[in-house]
C-alpha positions in Angstrom: -21.1 2.3 -17.4 -21.6 5.3 -15.1 -17.9 5.9 -15.5 -16.1 4.5 -18.6 -13.0 2.9 -17.1 -11.8 0.3 -19.6 -8.5 -1.6 -20.2 -8.6 -2.4 -23.9 -6.0 -5.2 -24.3 -6.8 -6.5 -27.8 -4.1 -8.2 -29.8 -1.7 -6.2 -32.0 -3.5 -5.0 -35.2 -7.1 -5.4 -34.0 -7.8 -1.7 -33.9 -7.4 -0.5 -30.3 -7.0 3.1 -31.5 -10.3 2.8 -33.5 -12.1 1.3 -30.5 -10.9 4.2 -28.3 -12.1 6.7 -31.0 -15.5 5.1 -31.0 -15.7 5.5 -27.2 -14.7 9.1 -27.5 -17.3 9.8 -30.2 -20.0 8.1 -28.2 -19.3 10.0 -25.0 -19.3 13.2 -26.9 -22.6 12.5 -28.6 -24.1 11.7 -25.3 -22.7 15.0 -23.9 -20.7 13.1 -21.3 -17.3 14.2 -22.5 -15.9 17.4 -24.0 -12.3 17.5 -22.9 -10.0 14.6 -23.9 -6.3 14.0 -23.1 -4.5 11.3 -25.0 -1.1 10.2 -23.5 1.0 8.0 -25.8 4.6 7.4 -26.8 6.2 10.3 -28.7 6.3 8.3 -32.0 2.6 7.8 -32.0 1.4 11.3 -31.4 1.0 12.1 -35.1 -0.7 8.8 -35.8 -3.3 9.5 -33.1 -3.9 12.9 -34.5 -4.4 11.6 -38.0 -6.6 8.7 -37.0 -8.9 10.9 -35.0 -9.1 13.4 -37.8 -9.5 11.1 -40.7 -11.8 8.5 -39.1 -13.9 10.5 -36.7 -13.6 14.1 -37.8 -12.2 15.1 -34.4 -9.4 17.7 -34.2 -6.7 17.0 -31.6 -3.7 19.2 -31.0 -0.3 17.8 -30.1 1.3 19.3 -26.9 5.0 19.6 -26.8 7.7 22.2 -26.1 7.3 23.8 -29.5 3.5 24.0 -29.0 4.1 25.7 -25.6 6.4 28.3 -27.2 4.0 29.0 -30.1 1.0 29.4 -27.8 2.9 31.9 -25.6 3.8 33.9 -28.7 0.2 33.9 -29.9 -1.7 34.4 -26.6 0.8 35.6 -24.0 3.2 34.1 -21.5 0.5 33.4 -19.0 -1.4 31.0 -21.3 -1.4 27.3 -20.2 -1.3 24.8 -23.0 -3.5 22.3 -21.0 -6.4 24.7 -21.2 -5.8 25.9 -24.7 -7.9 23.4 -26.5 -10.4 20.7 -25.4 -8.7 17.7 -27.1 -5.0 17.3 -26.6 -2.3 14.6 -27.4 0.7 14.5 -25.1 3.7 12.2 -25.2 4.3 10.3 -22.0 8.0 11.4 -21.9 7.1 15.1 -22.3 4.4 14.7 -19.6 6.8 13.3 -17.1 9.2 16.2 -17.6 9.3 18.7 -14.8 8.4 21.6 -17.1 5.2 19.8 -18.2 4.4 18.9 -14.6 4.8 22.6 -13.7 2.2 23.5 -16.3 -0.1 20.7 -15.1 0.2 21.9 -11.5 -1.1 25.3 -12.6 -4.2 23.6 -13.9 -4.7 21.1 -11.1 -3.4 23.0 -8.0 -6.2 23.4 -5.4 -8.6 21.2 -7.4 -10.3 18.5 -5.3 -10.4 15.5 -7.7 -13.1 13.8 -5.5 -15.6 16.5 -6.5 -17.4 16.6 -9.8 -16.9 18.0 -12.4 -13.3 16.8 -12.8 -10.8 18.9 -14.7 -10.7 16.6 -17.7 -13.5 14.4 -19.0 -11.6 11.5 -20.6 -8.0 10.2 -20.3 -6.6 7.8 -22.9 -3.2 6.2 -22.2 -1.9 4.2 -25.2 0.8 1.6 -24.7 0.0 1.9 -21.0 2.3 -1.0 -20.0 5.2 1.5 -20.5 3.8 3.5 -17.6 3.2 0.5 -15.3 5.5 0.4 -12.3 8.3 -2.1 -12.3 7.2 -5.2 -10.3 10.3 -7.4 -10.4 10.7 -7.3 -6.6 8.4 -7.7 -3.7 6.9 -4.2 -4.3 6.0 -2.3 -7.5 8.4 0.6 -7.9 6.9 3.7 -9.5 8.8 5.3 -12.4 8.5 9.0 -13.4 6.0 7.8 -16.1 3.9 6.1 -13.4 3.9 9.2 -11.2 2.9 11.4 -14.2 -0.2 9.2 -14.8 -0.9 9.0 -11.1 -1.0 12.8 -11.0 -3.3 13.2 -14.0 -5.7 10.2 -13.7 -7.7 11.3 -10.6 -8.6 14.5 -12.4 -10.2 12.6 -15.3 -13.8 11.4 -15.2 -13.4 8.5 -17.7 -10.2 6.5 -18.4 -9.2 4.2 -21.3 -6.0 2.3 -21.0 -4.7 0.6 -24.2 -2.1 -2.1 -24.4 -1.6 -5.4 -26.3 0.6 -6.6 -23.4 -1.0 -5.3 -20.2 0.4 -8.0 -17.9 4.2 -8.3 -17.6 4.1 -11.4 -15.5 4.3 -9.6 -12.1 1.2 -9.3 -10.0 2.5 -6.2 -8.2 2.9 -4.3 -11.5 -0.4 -5.4 -13.0 -2.5 -4.6 -9.9 -0.8 -1.2 -9.6 -1.9 -0.6 -13.2 -5.5 -1.6 -12.4 -5.5 0.7 -9.4 -4.5 3.6 -11.7 -7.4 2.7 -14.0 -10.1 2.3 -11.2 -9.0 2.7 -7.6 -12.6 1.9 -6.5 -12.4 -1.7 -7.8 -8.8 -2.5 -7.5 -5.9 -2.1 -5.1 -2.1 -2.5 -5.5 -0.9 -5.9 -4.4 -4.4 -7.4 -4.1 -5.5 -10.1 -6.5 -8.3 -8.6 -8.6 -11.8 -9.9 -8.3 -12.4 -11.9 -11.5 -16.0 -10.5 -11.9 -14.8 -6.9 -11.4 -11.9 -7.5 -13.8 -14.3 -8.8 -16.5 -16.2 -5.5 -16.2 -13.2 -3.4 -17.3 -11.0 -5.7 -19.4 -11.5 -6.1 -23.1 -9.2 -8.8 -24.4 -9.5 -10.4 -27.9 -6.8 -12.3 -29.7 -6.5 -12.9 -33.4 -6.8 -16.6 -33.0 -10.2 -16.0 -31.3 -11.4 -14.0 -34.2 -10.1 -16.1 -37.0 -13.1 -18.4 -37.0 -15.7 -15.6 -36.3 -14.6 -13.4 -39.3 -15.1 -14.3 -42.9 -11.9 -15.2 -44.9 -10.3 -12.8 -47.4 -11.7 -12.8 -51.0 -9.0 -15.2 -52.1 -10.0 -17.7 -49.5 -7.0 -17.1 -47.2 -7.7 -16.6 -43.4 -8.2 -13.0 -42.2 -5.2 -13.4 -39.9 -2.2 -15.4 -40.7 -0.7 -17.9 -38.3 2.0 -16.3 -36.1 5.3 -18.2 -35.8 8.1 -16.8 -33.7 11.6 -17.7 -35.0 15.0 -16.7 -33.6 17.2 -14.9 -36.1 20.9 -15.1 -35.3 22.9 -12.0 -35.8 26.6 -12.0 -36.4 28.3 -8.9 -35.1 31.1 -7.5 -37.2 34.6 -7.3 -35.7 34.5 -3.5 -35.2 31.3 -3.7 -33.1 32.8 -6.5 -31.0 35.9 -4.3 -30.5 33.8 -1.3 -29.4 32.0 -3.4 -26.9 35.2 -4.8 -25.5 36.7 -1.3 -25.1 33.6 -0.3 -23.2 33.8 -3.3 -20.9 37.4 -2.4 -20.2 36.5 1.2 -19.5 33.7 0.1 -17.2 36.0 -2.2 -15.2 38.5 0.6 -14.8 35.9 3.0 -13.5 34.4 0.3 -11.2 37.8 -0.5 -9.8 38.3 3.2 -8.8 34.9 3.3 -7.0 34.8 0.1 -5.0 31.8 0.8 -2.7 28.7 2.9 -1.9 27.0 5.5 -4.0 30.1 6.1 -6.1 30.1 2.5 -7.3 26.4 2.8 -8.1 27.1 6.0 -10.1 29.9 4.3 -12.1 27.5 1.3 -12.8 24.8 3.8 -13.9 27.1 5.4 -16.4 28.2 2.0 -17.8 24.6 1.0 -18.2 23.6 4.2 -19.9 26.6 3.9 -22.3 25.7 0.3 -23.1 22.1 1.3 -23.9 23.3 4.0 -26.3 25.9 1.7 -27.9 23.1 -0.9 -28.6 20.9 1.9 -29.9 23.0 3.5 -32.6 26.5 4.8 -33.2 25.3 8.4 -33.2 23.5 8.1 -29.8 26.6 6.4 -28.3 29.0 9.1 -29.7 26.8 11.9 -28.3 26.5 10.3 -24.9 30.2 9.5 -24.7 31.0 13.1 -25.5 28.6 14.3 -22.8 30.2 11.9 -20.3 33.7 13.3 -21.0 32.5 16.9 -20.7 30.8 16.3 -17.3 33.9 14.7 -15.8 36.1 17.5 -17.2 33.9 20.1 -15.6 35.1 18.9 -12.2 31.7 17.6 -11.2 33.8 15.3 -9.1 34.4 17.9 -6.4 30.7 17.9 -5.5 29.2 15.5 -3.0 28.2 12.1 -4.5 24.6 11.8 -5.6 22.2 9.9 -3.3 20.5 6.7 -4.4 17.2 8.6 -4.7 18.9 11.1 -7.0 20.4 8.3 -9.1 17.0 6.6 -9.4 15.4 9.9 -10.6 18.2 10.4 -13.1 17.8 6.9 -14.4 14.0 7.3 -14.8 14.5 10.5 -16.7 17.0 8.9 -19.1 15.0 5.6 -19.4 13.5 6.1 -22.8 15.6 7.5 -25.6 12.7 7.5 -28.0 11.2 10.4 -26.0 11.4 14.1 -26.6 15.1 14.4 -25.8 16.2 15.6 -29.2 18.9 17.9 -27.7 20.4 15.3 -25.4 19.5 17.4 -22.4 18.1 14.6 -20.3 21.1 12.4 -20.9 23.4 15.3 -20.1 21.6 15.9 -16.8 21.8 12.2 -15.9 25.5 12.0 -16.6 26.1 15.2 -14.6 24.3 13.7 -11.6 26.3 10.5 -12.0 29.6 12.4 -12.2 29.2 14.0 -8.8 32.0 12.7 -6.5 33.5 10.5 -9.2 37.3 10.3 -9.7 38.7 12.2 -12.7 39.6 10.3 -15.9 43.0 8.7 -15.8 45.2 8.6 -18.9 44.2 5.0 -19.5 40.5 6.0 -19.3 41.0 8.7 -21.8 42.8 6.3 -24.2 39.9 3.8 -23.9 
């Protein structure tokens, strides 16, 4: 391919990371790529680094807040982490942060992505479905993750998108993802041409390979049959009580803000608290404490946040598996939601 734009959508466990590594190695051997940026979930950064090192002998460096601090200590405050090494691994949630976007702007500002050579040779986005815009309505709505990839992708010559579940059932979302991959072949909201889609889509399932591959030495098939079974979970009484208290608190706050953006902000806080409660007791306790602090700081005297500000706050807090170890993102989202809200009543505090 003149430009290696591929959506590798093989089934789970079939080696998408290894396939991407083979493409990287081949492009480098042909002198068609030198700089590589891997964007993946935060929990997979070390896995990517180890796989590339152990299987292909390629050194990749992980870019995060600590790496930026260390680089500035070693080379000076003006050093940009995106130009510090030719092969980088970045978490999608760090990339979407405004501080990372500021560093990226330093590198891409004034660069015309329509002219060769582009700033980066190869972009790899793992679990790319997490960056696909939401397509549950008539239009695909871009999240901060989507916008981060939109900003970076045009400045990369080759693109590899990896996901075992690239299509979420919504045409608007899938076509927007294809447009990110190759805007020359695909457009948002337009049904993809099957012939063009076949050029970029690599999709193999375990059931397709079961007959093609030899069995294991003991005679068992290479891949076991997959059976999905529902597992009922009985919640203990204390968890049910915690959820009931949260529901009562949410109803109380909703009753105090019956309309407009204040009602939206109250619902936003309820949804964020429910997410944390279903995540872990520690996450819930931290977020609940932050919520109380923001309301006690009299954020309520400020003008209510607009719908756009609430959407941005939700996008920033959307993934608690990101790089928010300090709870800073959640605190900012709660501070935004607290603007214009009524102070806590005595009943609210008891709940």
